[in-house]
Each structure stands twice: as structure tokens, then as C-alpha cells.
PDB file as gemmi writes it, atoms N, CA and C in Angstrom:
CRYST1    1.000    1.000    1.000  90.00  90.00  90.00 P 1                      
ATOM      1  N   MET A   1       9.976  -8.956 -11.400  1.00  0.00           N  
ATOM      2  CA  MET A   1       9.670  -7.650 -11.975  1.00  0.00           C  
ATOM      3  C   MET A   1       9.503  -6.636 -10.855  1.00  0.00           C  
ATOM      4  N   LEU A   2      10.295  -5.627 -10.841  1.00  0.00           N  
ATOM      5  CA  LEU A   2      10.197  -4.589  -9.819  1.00  0.00           C  
ATOM      6  C   LEU A   2       9.284  -3.473 -10.293  1.00  0.00           C  
ATOM      7  N   ASN A   3       8.542  -2.945  -9.352  1.00  0.00           N  
ATOM      8  CA  ASN A   3       7.654  -1.831  -9.646  1.00  0.00           C  
ATOM      9  C   ASN A   3       7.917  -0.778  -8.590  1.00  0.00           C  
ATOM     10  N   LYS A   4       8.276   0.428  -8.982  1.00  0.00           N  
ATOM     11  CA  LYS A   4       8.611   1.485  -8.030  1.00  0.00           C  
ATOM     12  C   LYS A   4       7.449   1.811  -7.098  1.00  0.00           C  
ATOM     13  N   ARG A   5       6.237   1.468  -7.455  1.00  0.00           N  
ATOM     14  CA  ARG A   5       5.084   1.826  -6.666  1.00  0.00           C  
ATOM     15  C   ARG A   5       4.723   0.753  -5.633  1.00  0.00           C  
ATOM     16  N   ASP A   6       5.385  -0.379  -5.639  1.00  0.00           N  
ATOM     17  CA  ASP A   6       5.095  -1.416  -4.658  1.00  0.00           C  
ATOM     18  C   ASP A   6       5.743  -1.078  -3.324  1.00  0.00           C  
ATOM     19  N   TYR A   7       5.428  -1.870  -2.320  1.00  0.00           N  
ATOM     20  CA  TYR A   7       5.994  -1.655  -0.994  1.00  0.00           C  
ATOM     21  C   TYR A   7       7.516  -1.757  -1.032  1.00  0.00           C  
ATOM     22  N   PHE A   8       8.199  -0.689  -0.722  1.00  0.00           N  
ATOM     23  CA  PHE A   8       9.655  -0.643  -0.555  1.00  0.00           C  
ATOM     24  C   PHE A   8      10.412  -1.204  -1.758  1.00  0.00           C  
ATOM     25  N   ASN A   9       9.871  -1.054  -2.953  1.00  0.00           N  
ATOM     26  CA  ASN A   9      10.473  -1.569  -4.189  1.00  0.00           C  
ATOM     27  C   ASN A   9      10.679  -3.081  -4.170  1.00  0.00           C  
ATOM     28  N   LEU A  10       9.820  -3.784  -3.463  1.00  0.00           N  
ATOM     29  CA  LEU A  10       9.885  -5.242  -3.431  1.00  0.00           C  
ATOM     30  C   LEU A  10       9.279  -5.818  -4.704  1.00  0.00           C  
ATOM     31  N   PRO A  11       9.632  -7.049  -5.052  1.00  0.00           N  
ATOM     32  CA  PRO A  11       9.003  -7.688  -6.217  1.00  0.00           C  
ATOM     33  C   PRO A  11       7.487  -7.799  -6.015  1.00  0.00           C  
ATOM     34  N   PHE A  12       6.770  -7.941  -7.102  1.00  0.00           N  
ATOM     35  CA  PHE A  12       5.310  -8.001  -7.062  1.00  0.00           C  
ATOM     36  C   PHE A  12       4.801  -9.077  -6.116  1.00  0.00           C  
ATOM     37  N   GLU A  13       5.392 -10.255  -6.161  1.00  0.00           N  
ATOM     38  CA  GLU A  13       4.912 -11.374  -5.346  1.00  0.00           C  
ATOM     39  C   GLU A  13       5.028 -11.051  -3.853  1.00  0.00           C  
ATOM     40  N   ALA A  14       6.131 -10.452  -3.443  1.00  0.00           N  
ATOM     41  CA  ALA A  14       6.320 -10.088  -2.038  1.00  0.00           C  
ATOM     42  C   ALA A  14       5.338  -8.982  -1.635  1.00  0.00           C  
ATOM     43  N   SER A  15       5.134  -8.022  -2.503  1.00  0.00           N  
ATOM     44  CA  SER A  15       4.186  -6.947  -2.215  1.00  0.00           C  
ATOM     45  C   SER A  15       2.762  -7.470  -2.140  1.00  0.00           C  
ATOM     46  N   LEU A  16       2.431  -8.440  -2.970  1.00  0.00           N  
ATOM     47  CA  LEU A  16       1.092  -9.038  -2.926  1.00  0.00           C  
ATOM     48  C   LEU A  16       0.866  -9.747  -1.602  1.00  0.00           C  
ATOM     49  N   ILE A  17       1.854 -10.479  -1.138  1.00  0.00           N  
ATOM     50  CA  ILE A  17       1.732 -11.161   0.154  1.00  0.00           C  
ATOM     51  C   ILE A  17       1.571 -10.149   1.275  1.00  0.00           C  
ATOM     52  N   LEU A  18       2.345  -9.081   1.252  1.00  0.00           N  
ATOM     53  CA  LEU A  18       2.215  -8.040   2.264  1.00  0.00           C  
ATOM     54  C   LEU A  18       0.854  -7.352   2.194  1.00  0.00           C  
ATOM     55  N   ALA A  19       0.297  -7.211   1.006  1.00  0.00           N  
ATOM     56  CA  ALA A  19      -1.012  -6.572   0.850  1.00  0.00           C  
ATOM     57  C   ALA A  19      -2.144  -7.465   1.349  1.00  0.00           C  
ATOM     58  N   ILE A  20      -1.979  -8.764   1.245  1.00  0.00           N  
ATOM     59  CA  ILE A  20      -3.037  -9.691   1.670  1.00  0.00           C  
ATOM     60  C   ILE A  20      -3.159  -9.732   3.186  1.00  0.00           C  
ATOM     61  N   ILE A  21      -2.054  -9.638   3.891  1.00  0.00           N  
ATOM     62  CA  ILE A  21      -2.073  -9.686   5.357  1.00  0.00           C  
ATOM     63  C   ILE A  21      -2.486  -8.306   5.877  1.00  0.00           C  
ATOM     64  N   PRO A  22      -3.615  -8.213   6.597  1.00  0.00           N  
ATOM     65  CA  PRO A  22      -4.139  -6.897   6.988  1.00  0.00           C  
ATOM     66  C   PRO A  22      -3.157  -6.031   7.772  1.00  0.00           C  
ATOM     67  N   PHE A  23      -2.491  -6.579   8.763  1.00  0.00           N  
ATOM     68  CA  PHE A  23      -1.595  -5.777   9.595  1.00  0.00           C  
ATOM     69  C   PHE A  23      -0.415  -5.242   8.799  1.00  0.00           C  
ATOM     70  N   THR A  24       0.198  -6.083   7.982  1.00  0.00           N  
ATOM     71  CA  THR A  24       1.350  -5.629   7.200  1.00  0.00           C  
ATOM     72  C   THR A  24       0.935  -4.639   6.119  1.00  0.00           C  
ATOM     73  N   SER A  25      -0.246  -4.841   5.551  1.00  0.00           N  
ATOM     74  CA  SER A  25      -0.746  -3.889   4.565  1.00  0.00           C  
ATOM     75  C   SER A  25      -0.956  -2.522   5.204  1.00  0.00           C  
ATOM     76  N   TRP A  26      -1.495  -2.509   6.387  1.00  0.00           N  
ATOM     77  CA  TRP A  26      -1.751  -1.259   7.117  1.00  0.00           C  
ATOM     78  C   TRP A  26      -0.449  -0.534   7.424  1.00  0.00           C  
ATOM     79  N   ILE A  27       0.503  -1.240   8.015  1.00  0.00           N  
ATOM     80  CA  ILE A  27       1.778  -0.632   8.405  1.00  0.00           C  
ATOM     81  C   ILE A  27       2.618  -0.269   7.180  1.00  0.00           C  
ATOM     82  N   CYS A  28       2.780  -1.203   6.245  1.00  0.00           N  
ATOM     83  CA  CYS A  28       3.607  -0.938   5.059  1.00  0.00           C  
ATOM     84  C   CYS A  28       3.027   0.188   4.211  1.00  0.00           C  
ATOM     85  N   GLY A  29       1.700   0.244   4.103  1.00  0.00           N  
ATOM     86  CA  GLY A  29       1.071   1.323   3.343  1.00  0.00           C  
ATOM     87  C   GLY A  29       1.347   2.677   3.960  1.00  0.00           C  
ATOM     88  N   ALA A  30       1.227   2.766   5.291  1.00  0.00           N  
ATOM     89  CA  ALA A  30       1.475   4.034   5.980  1.00  0.00           C  
ATOM     90  C   ALA A  30       2.956   4.418   5.888  1.00  0.00           C  
ATOM     91  N   VAL A  31       3.835   3.470   6.133  1.00  0.00           N  
ATOM     92  CA  VAL A  31       5.274   3.763   6.095  1.00  0.00           C  
ATOM     93  C   VAL A  31       5.704   4.160   4.681  1.00  0.00           C  
ATOM     94  N   THR A  32       5.196   3.459   3.680  1.00  0.00           N  
ATOM     95  CA  THR A  32       5.533   3.782   2.297  1.00  0.00           C  
ATOM     96  C   THR A  32       5.142   5.208   1.957  1.00  0.00           C  
ATOM     97  N   ARG A  33       3.918   5.584   2.321  1.00  0.00           N  
ATOM     98  CA  ARG A  33       3.452   6.935   2.016  1.00  0.00           C  
ATOM     99  C   ARG A  33       4.231   7.987   2.808  1.00  0.00           C  
ATOM    100  N   LEU A  34       4.548   7.706   4.064  1.00  0.00           N  
ATOM    101  CA  LEU A  34       5.304   8.668   4.867  1.00  0.00           C  
ATOM    102  C   LEU A  34       6.725   8.842   4.332  1.00  0.00           C  
ATOM    103  N   THR A  35       7.364   7.759   3.898  1.00  0.00           N  
ATOM    104  CA  THR A  35       8.722   7.865   3.367  1.00  0.00           C  
ATOM    105  C   THR A  35       8.741   8.588   2.022  1.00  0.00           C  
ATOM    106  N   GLU A  36       7.612   8.608   1.315  1.00  0.00           N  
ATOM    107  CA  GLU A  36       7.514   9.359   0.069  1.00  0.00           C  
ATOM    108  C   GLU A  36       7.265  10.837   0.337  1.00  0.00           C  
ATOM    109  N   GLY A  37       7.085  11.193   1.609  1.00  0.00           N  
ATOM    110  CA  GLY A  37       6.816  12.580   1.961  1.00  0.00           C  
ATOM    111  C   GLY A  37       5.343  12.942   1.885  1.00  0.00           C  
ATOM    112  N   LYS A  38       4.498  11.968   1.759  1.00  0.00           N  
ATOM    113  CA  LYS A  38       3.050  12.186   1.669  1.00  0.00           C  
ATOM    114  C   LYS A  38       2.440  12.025   3.062  1.00  0.00           C  
ATOM    115  N   ILE A  39       2.569  13.064   3.886  1.00  0.00           N  
ATOM    116  CA  ILE A  39       2.159  12.999   5.291  1.00  0.00           C  
ATOM    117  C   ILE A  39       0.658  12.755   5.418  1.00  0.00           C  
ATOM    118  N   LEU A  40      -0.152  13.513   4.695  1.00  0.00           N  
ATOM    119  CA  LEU A  40      -1.599  13.350   4.774  1.00  0.00           C  
ATOM    120  C   LEU A  40      -2.027  11.944   4.360  1.00  0.00           C  
ATOM    121  N   ALA A  41      -1.464  11.447   3.290  1.00  0.00           N  
ATOM    122  CA  ALA A  41      -1.790  10.104   2.828  1.00  0.00           C  
ATOM    123  C   ALA A  41      -1.353   9.051   3.842  1.00  0.00           C  
ATOM    124  N   GLY A  42      -0.213   9.251   4.489  1.00  0.00           N  
ATOM    125  CA  GLY A  42       0.251   8.326   5.515  1.00  0.00           C  
ATOM    126  C   GLY A  42      -0.672   8.298   6.716  1.00  0.00           C  
ATOM    127  N   VAL A  43      -1.145   9.464   7.135  1.00  0.00           N  
ATOM    128  CA  VAL A  43      -2.070   9.542   8.272  1.00  0.00           C  
ATOM    129  C   VAL A  43      -3.401   8.882   7.916  1.00  0.00           C  
ATOM    130  N   VAL A  44      -3.883   9.116   6.699  1.00  0.00           N  
ATOM    131  CA  VAL A  44      -5.130   8.479   6.259  1.00  0.00           C  
ATOM    132  C   VAL A  44      -4.964   6.966   6.253  1.00  0.00           C  
ATOM    133  N   ARG A  45      -3.815   6.486   5.804  1.00  0.00           N  
ATOM    134  CA  ARG A  45      -3.533   5.052   5.827  1.00  0.00           C  
ATOM    135  C   ARG A  45      -3.540   4.508   7.253  1.00  0.00           C  
ATOM    136  N   LEU A  46      -2.973   5.258   8.186  1.00  0.00           N  
ATOM    137  CA  LEU A  46      -2.965   4.805   9.576  1.00  0.00           C  
ATOM    138  C   LEU A  46      -4.378   4.750  10.156  1.00  0.00           C  
ATOM    139  N   LEU A  47      -5.209   5.709   9.784  1.00  0.00           N  
ATOM    140  CA  LEU A  47      -6.562   5.759  10.331  1.00  0.00           C  
ATOM    141  C   LEU A  47      -7.517   4.766   9.672  1.00  0.00           C  
ATOM    142  N   PHE A  48      -7.405   4.580   8.364  1.00  0.00           N  
ATOM    143  CA  PHE A  48      -8.374   3.768   7.639  1.00  0.00           C  
ATOM    144  C   PHE A  48      -7.764   2.551   6.948  1.00  0.00           C  
ATOM    145  N   GLY A  49      -6.549   2.184   7.299  1.00  0.00           N  
ATOM    146  CA  GLY A  49      -5.857   1.086   6.631  1.00  0.00           C  
ATOM    147  C   GLY A  49      -6.461  -0.276   6.836  1.00  0.00           C  
ATOM    148  N   PHE A  50      -7.219  -0.471   7.914  1.00  0.00           N  
ATOM    149  CA  PHE A  50      -7.816  -1.775   8.170  1.00  0.00           C  
ATOM    150  C   PHE A  50      -9.201  -1.907   7.555  1.00  0.00           C  
ATOM    151  N   THR A  51      -9.686  -0.897   6.886  1.00  0.00           N  
ATOM    152  CA  THR A  51     -11.036  -0.948   6.338  1.00  0.00           C  
ATOM    153  C   THR A  51     -10.985  -1.142   4.830  1.00  0.00           C  
ATOM    154  N   ILE A  52     -11.703  -0.338   4.114  1.00  0.00           N  
ATOM    155  CA  ILE A  52     -11.836  -0.477   2.672  1.00  0.00           C  
ATOM    156  C   ILE A  52     -10.499  -0.315   1.942  1.00  0.00           C  
ATOM    157  N   VAL A  53      -9.581   0.428   2.514  1.00  0.00           N  
ATOM    158  CA  VAL A  53      -8.270   0.624   1.875  1.00  0.00           C  
ATOM    159  C   VAL A  53      -7.547  -0.713   1.744  1.00  0.00           C  
ATOM    160  N   TRP A  54      -7.692  -1.585   2.731  1.00  0.00           N  
ATOM    161  CA  TRP A  54      -7.050  -2.902   2.685  1.00  0.00           C  
ATOM    162  C   TRP A  54      -7.598  -3.723   1.518  1.00  0.00           C  
ATOM    163  N   VAL A  55      -8.911  -3.719   1.358  1.00  0.00           N  
ATOM    164  CA  VAL A  55      -9.532  -4.455   0.258  1.00  0.00           C  
ATOM    165  C   VAL A  55      -9.105  -3.854  -1.084  1.00  0.00           C  
ATOM    166  N   LEU A  56      -9.065  -2.528  -1.158  1.00  0.00           N  
ATOM    167  CA  LEU A  56      -8.644  -1.873  -2.398  1.00  0.00           C  
ATOM    168  C   LEU A  56      -7.182  -2.181  -2.731  1.00  0.00           C  
ATOM    169  N   ASP A  57      -6.328  -2.287  -1.709  1.00  0.00           N  
ATOM    170  CA  ASP A  57      -4.931  -2.673  -1.942  1.00  0.00           C  
ATOM    171  C   ASP A  57      -4.850  -4.039  -2.616  1.00  0.00           C  
ATOM    172  N   ILE A  58      -5.609  -4.994  -2.118  1.00  0.00           N  
ATOM    173  CA  ILE A  58      -5.584  -6.340  -2.696  1.00  0.00           C  
ATOM    174  C   ILE A  58      -6.096  -6.317  -4.128  1.00  0.00           C  
ATOM    175  N   VAL A  59      -7.205  -5.634  -4.371  1.00  0.00           N  
ATOM    176  CA  VAL A  59      -7.773  -5.558  -5.714  1.00  0.00           C  
ATOM    177  C   VAL A  59      -6.794  -4.886  -6.676  1.00  0.00           C  
ATOM    178  N   TYR A  60      -6.206  -3.787  -6.253  1.00  0.00           N  
ATOM    179  CA  TYR A  60      -5.249  -3.081  -7.109  1.00  0.00           C  
ATOM    180  C   TYR A  60      -4.005  -3.926  -7.371  1.00  0.00           C  
ATOM    181  N   MET A  61      -3.525  -4.633  -6.365  1.00  0.00           N  
ATOM    182  CA  MET A  61      -2.346  -5.482  -6.569  1.00  0.00           C  
ATOM    183  C   MET A  61      -2.643  -6.583  -7.578  1.00  0.00           C  
ATOM    184  N   LEU A  62      -3.835  -7.147  -7.530  1.00  0.00           N  
ATOM    185  CA  LEU A  62      -4.172  -8.229  -8.452  1.00  0.00           C  
ATOM    186  C   LEU A  62      -4.478  -7.724  -9.869  1.00  0.00           C  
ATOM    187  N   THR A  63      -5.050  -6.528  -9.983  1.00  0.00           N  
ATOM    188  CA  THR A  63      -5.432  -6.051 -11.310  1.00  0.00           C  
ATOM    189  C   THR A  63      -4.392  -5.140 -11.954  1.00  0.00           C  
ATOM    190  N   TYR A  64      -3.826  -4.215 -11.181  1.00  0.00           N  
ATOM    191  CA  TYR A  64      -2.891  -3.231 -11.743  1.00  0.00           C  
ATOM    192  C   TYR A  64      -1.435  -3.472 -11.355  1.00  0.00           C  
ATOM    193  N   ARG A  65      -1.196  -4.456 -10.486  1.00  0.00           N  
ATOM    194  CA  ARG A  65       0.152  -4.798 -10.016  1.00  0.00           C  
ATOM    195  C   ARG A  65       0.851  -3.637  -9.313  1.00  0.00           C  
ATOM    196  N   LYS A  66       0.076  -2.821  -8.581  1.00  0.00           N  
ATOM    197  CA  LYS A  66       0.637  -1.737  -7.766  1.00  0.00           C  
ATOM    198  C   LYS A  66      -0.305  -1.495  -6.593  1.00  0.00           C  
ATOM    199  N   ILE A  67       0.220  -0.858  -5.549  1.00  0.00           N  
ATOM    200  CA  ILE A  67      -0.617  -0.599  -4.393  1.00  0.00           C  
ATOM    201  C   ILE A  67      -1.563   0.560  -4.671  1.00  0.00           C  
ATOM    202  N   PHE A  68      -2.646   0.575  -3.954  1.00  0.00           N  
ATOM    203  CA  PHE A  68      -3.695   1.578  -4.131  1.00  0.00           C  
ATOM    204  C   PHE A  68      -3.219   2.923  -3.590  1.00  0.00           C  
ATOM    205  N   ARG A  69      -3.428   3.966  -4.370  1.00  0.00           N  
ATOM    206  CA  ARG A  69      -3.090   5.337  -3.957  1.00  0.00           C  
ATOM    207  C   ARG A  69      -4.382   6.091  -3.726  1.00  0.00           C  
ATOM    208  N   LEU A  70      -4.743   6.276  -2.441  1.00  0.00           N  
ATOM    209  CA  LEU A  70      -5.966   6.971  -2.079  1.00  0.00           C  
ATOM    210  C   LEU A  70      -5.844   8.459  -2.350  1.00  0.00           C  
ATOM    211  N   ILE A  71      -4.710   9.027  -1.957  1.00  0.00           N  
ATOM    212  CA  ILE A  71      -4.458  10.452  -2.127  1.00  0.00           C  
ATOM    213  C   ILE A  71      -3.124  10.601  -2.862  1.00  0.00           C  
ATOM    214  N   GLU A  72      -3.136  11.312  -3.957  1.00  0.00           N  
ATOM    215  CA  GLU A  72      -1.919  11.494  -4.763  1.00  0.00           C  
ATOM    216  C   GLU A  72      -1.213  12.811  -4.461  1.00  0.00           C  
ATOM    217  N   ILE A  73      -1.366  13.320  -3.246  1.00  0.00           N  
ATOM    218  CA  ILE A  73      -0.695  14.580  -2.898  1.00  0.00           C  
ATOM    219  C   ILE A  73       0.423  14.331  -1.935  1.00  0.00           C  
TER     220      ILE A  73                                                      
END                                                                             
């Protein structure tokens, strides 16, 4: 099942694995937001991606099957 909101349009299972690994979650989250044109959100991901955002990514992937969106601008 593909979800447009997952990392690089990968299947849910692949995105979940990427979200669980802290380094890949940090990098993929920032790159995903930057490629969407969300510069502020990408910078926030780069600065705070290893903290609570990482935990929220895992929780959101398990409950909502999509990555966490801190800033929707």
C-alpha cells in the first residue's frame, strides 16, 4: 500500500523501518520536507530530528501510517 505522505512514496513497511532507525529518520524526514518545498519544516527536522520528532515519527507511523508533520507550511 503506497501512501503519498511516506518517505519518498515508499511502501508503509519500508517507511516504518526508515522511521525506526534514528539517523535515517532524521535525514529522510529533512530531505522529504525540503523536496516538498517546505524549507522551514526541513530546517526544523535537521535541528530537532534526533529528539522528540523521531519518537513522534514512530508513533505516527504505527498509528496513522504516515510520517509526522510538525509544520504544515
